[in-house]
C-alpha positions in Angstrom: -15.2 -30.7 27.5 -12.9 -29.2 24.8 -15.4 -27.6 22.3 -14.6 -28.3 18.6 -13.3 -25.1 16.9 -11.7 -24.9 13.7 -7.6 -23.6 13.7 -8.3 -21.8 10.3 -8.6 -18.5 11.1 -8.8 -17.2 7.2 -12.1 -19.7 7.0 -13.4 -17.4 9.9 -13.0 -14.3 7.4 -14.5 -16.4 5.1 -17.2 -17.1 7.1 -18.1 -13.3 8.5 -16.8 -10.8 6.8 -19.5 -11.6 3.2 -22.5 -11.8 5.7 -21.4 -8.5 7.3 -20.9 -6.5 4.1 -24.3 -8.7 2.7 -26.0 -7.2 5.7 -24.9 -3.7 5.2 -25.5 -3.2 1.6 -29.3 -5.0 2.4 -30.1 -3.1 5.3 -29.8 -5.0 8.6 -32.9 -6.9 10.1 -33.2 -8.1 13.4 -33.0 -11.3 11.4 -29.5 -11.0 10.7 -28.6 -12.1 14.6 -30.2 -16.1 14.1 -28.6 -16.2 10.7 -25.6 -15.6 11.7 -25.4 -17.4 14.7 -27.3 -20.2 12.8 -24.5 -19.9 9.9 -21.1 -20.0 12.7 -23.0 -23.2 14.0 -23.3 -24.7 10.4 -19.7 -24.2 9.6 -18.7 -25.7 13.5 -21.1 -28.8 12.6 -19.8 -29.5 8.7 -16.3 -28.9 9.8 -17.0 -31.6 12.9 -18.2 -33.8 10.5 -15.4 -33.3 8.0 -13.0 -34.6 11.0 -14.9 -37.6 12.0 -14.5 -38.6 8.2 -10.5 -38.4 8.9 -10.2 -40.5 11.7 -11.8 -43.9 13.4 -10.2 -43.2 16.6 -12.5 -40.1 17.8 -15.6 -40.3 15.0 -17.8 -41.0 18.0 -16.9 -37.8 19.4 -16.5 -35.8 16.4 -20.3 -36.6 15.5 -21.5 -36.2 18.4 -20.3 -32.4 18.2 -21.5 -32.3 14.7 -24.9 -33.4 15.8 -25.3 -30.9 18.3 -23.9 -28.1 16.1 -26.4 -29.0 13.5 -29.0 -29.0 15.5 -28.4 -25.6 17.0 -28.2 -24.1 13.5 -31.6 -25.8 12.7 -33.3 -24.3 14.9 -31.9 -20.5 14.5 -31.7 -20.9 10.7 -34.9 -21.8 10.8 -35.9 -18.5 11.5 -34.6 -16.5 8.7 -35.8 -18.6 6.5 -39.3 -18.8 7.6 -39.4 -14.9 6.8 -37.2 -15.4 4.3 -37.8 -18.6 2.3 -35.7 -17.6 -0.8 -33.0 -18.5 1.6 -33.2 -22.5 0.7 -31.3 -21.7 -2.8 -28.3 -21.0 -0.6 -28.8 -24.1 1.2 -29.0 -26.2 -2.5 -26.4 -24.4 -4.0 -23.9 -25.1 -0.7 -24.9 -28.9 -0.9 -22.1 -29.6 -4.0 -19.9 -27.4 -2.8 -19.9 -29.6 0.8 -20.0 -32.8 -1.3 -16.7 -31.9 -2.6 -14.9 -31.2 0.4 -16.5 -34.6 2.2 -14.7 -36.3 -1.2 -11.1 -34.9 -0.6 -12.1 -35.2 3.5 -12.5 -39.0 2.6 -8.9 -39.0 0.4 -7.3 -37.3 3.6 -6.6 -34.2 0.5 -8.3 -31.2 2.1 -4.9 -28.5 1.3 -5.9 -29.5 -2.3 -6.4 -26.8 -4.2 -10.2 -28.0 -5.2 -11.5 -28.7 -1.7 -10.1 -25.0 -0.9 -12.4 -23.7 -3.9 -15.2 -25.5 -3.1 -14.9 -24.1 1.1 -14.5 -20.4 -0.7 -17.7 -20.9 -2.9 -19.8 -22.3 0.1 -18.5 -19.6 3.1 -18.9 -16.8 0.4 -22.7 -17.5 0.0 -23.2 -16.2 3.9 -23.1 -12.3 1.1 -25.8 -13.0 -0.4 -27.8 -14.3 1.8 -27.8 -11.9 4.1 -28.2 -9.4 2.1 -31.3 -11.3 0.9 -32.4 -10.8 4.9 -32.0 -7.4 4.3 -33.7 -6.7 1.4 -36.5 -9.2 1.6 -36.2 -9.7 -2.1 -35.0 -12.5 -4.8 -31.5 -13.1 -5.8 -30.8 -9.8 -8.0 -27.2 -9.1 -10.0 -26.4 -7.1 -7.0 -26.4 -10.1 -5.1 -24.5 -12.4 -7.5 -21.8 -10.0 -7.9 -21.4 -9.8 -4.5 -20.9 -13.8 -3.9 -18.5 -13.2 -7.0 -16.4 -10.1 -5.7 -15.8 -12.2 -2.6 -14.9 -15.5 -4.3 -12.6 -13.9 -6.2 -10.7 -12.2 -2.9 -10.4 -15.4 -1.2 -9.0 -17.7 -4.6 -6.6 -15.0 -4.5 -5.6 -15.0 -1.3 -5.6 -19.2 -1.3 -2.9 -18.1 -4.3 -1.0 -15.6 -1.7 -0.8 -18.0 1.6 0.2 -20.9 -0.5 3.1 -18.9 -2.2 4.1 -17.4 0.9 4.1 -20.8 3.1 3.2 -24.0 1.3 4.6 -23.2 -1.8 7.2 -20.4 -1.0 10.0 -20.9 -3.3 8.0 -22.6 -6.2 8.4 -19.7 -8.8 5.6 -21.4 -11.3 3.2 -21.2 -8.9 3.9 -17.9 -7.7 3.8 -16.2 -11.3 0.1 -18.3 -11.4 -0.6 -15.8 -9.0 0.5 -12.5 -10.3 -1.1 -13.8 -13.3 -4.5 -14.2 -11.0 -4.1 -11.2 -9.3 -3.1 -9.1 -12.6 -6.3 -10.7 -14.4 -8.9 -9.9 -11.9 -8.6 -6.2 -11.3 -7.9 -6.0 -15.6 -10.9 -8.5 -16.5 -13.6 -6.2 -14.4 -12.0 -3.0 -15.2 -12.6 -4.1 -19.0 -16.2 -5.1 -18.2 -16.8 -1.9 -16.7 -16.6 -2.2 -13.1 -13.8 0.1 -12.4 -14.5 0.7 -8.6 -14.7 -3.0 -8.2 -11.3 -3.5 -10.1 -9.7 -0.7 -7.8 -10.8 -3.2 -4.3 -8.2 -5.8 -6.0 -5.6 -3.6 -6.3 -4.2 -4.0 -2.7 -4.4 -7.3 -3.0 -2.0 -7.5 -6.4 0.8 -5.5 -5.0 0.8 -7.8 -1.7 1.1 -10.7 -4.1 3.8 -9.0 -6.0 6.0 -7.6 -3.4 5.8 -10.0 -0.1 6.2 -13.2 -1.8 9.9 -14.6 -1.3 10.6 -12.5 1.9 10.9 -14.5 5.2 8.0 -13.8 7.2 6.3 -15.6 9.9 2.9 -17.3 9.5 1.6 -14.7 12.4 2.7 -12.1 9.8 1.5 -13.7 7.2 -2.2 -13.7 8.9 -2.0 -10.3 9.9 -1.5 -9.0 6.3 -4.1 -10.8 5.4 -6.5 -9.8 7.7 -5.9 -6.4 7.0 -6.0 -7.0 3.2 -9.3 -8.4 3.7 -10.8 -5.4 5.8 -9.6 -3.1 3.3 -11.4 -5.1 0.9 -14.2 -5.1 2.1 -14.6 -1.8 3.2 -13.7 -0.6 -0.9 -16.8 -3.0 -1.9 -19.1 -1.4 0.4 -17.7 2.3 -1.3 -18.2 0.2 -4.7 -22.0 -1.3 -4.4 -23.4 2.3 -2.9 
């Protein structure tokens, strides 16, 4: 039987990169392995469940997959949760974000900007969770900033991808994208986070230069993957 695997490549970057950066900053532990696999299974479970909300014809199949993924996720996530009970907070915070995704799925409007924002906020929780697993401490300012900077990055990524594909030619949306990409590093620099502000400069450059060019979806995806990896490296340097 064919596995139910999401085709949204950008979501995988949101799933893995904040987690890896958080683990790198907090210090790698053996508990990160079951946490990461459980985190992936949890994402697959929610993805399958949301698919079940959209269709009647294959609903039972999607629900079976969602249940199977969920069982695996619970079994694996129970391990780091037993060692780091403070991880329950991430689960609590994730609930309303997932509720937003459910609401949009029931309306068959998953491409809405609000749905994208909720998904980004939820997936970026992997960063502070991995950080707390490594440190064994509480959610300090560093953990919050780790979540915050990745949310800002991926929101910018949503703006950029939409200007390149679905909103191509929409000058108003392109202007909004430029304004966002300028405001983020400018605000961070004004607040004194100079090195973090620098991490967003490559995103600003590609948001200004690339819209309007005839590029394939594959090229846009590869560009965004490279930009994400550069951003992750700069964030690690900024937090060191």
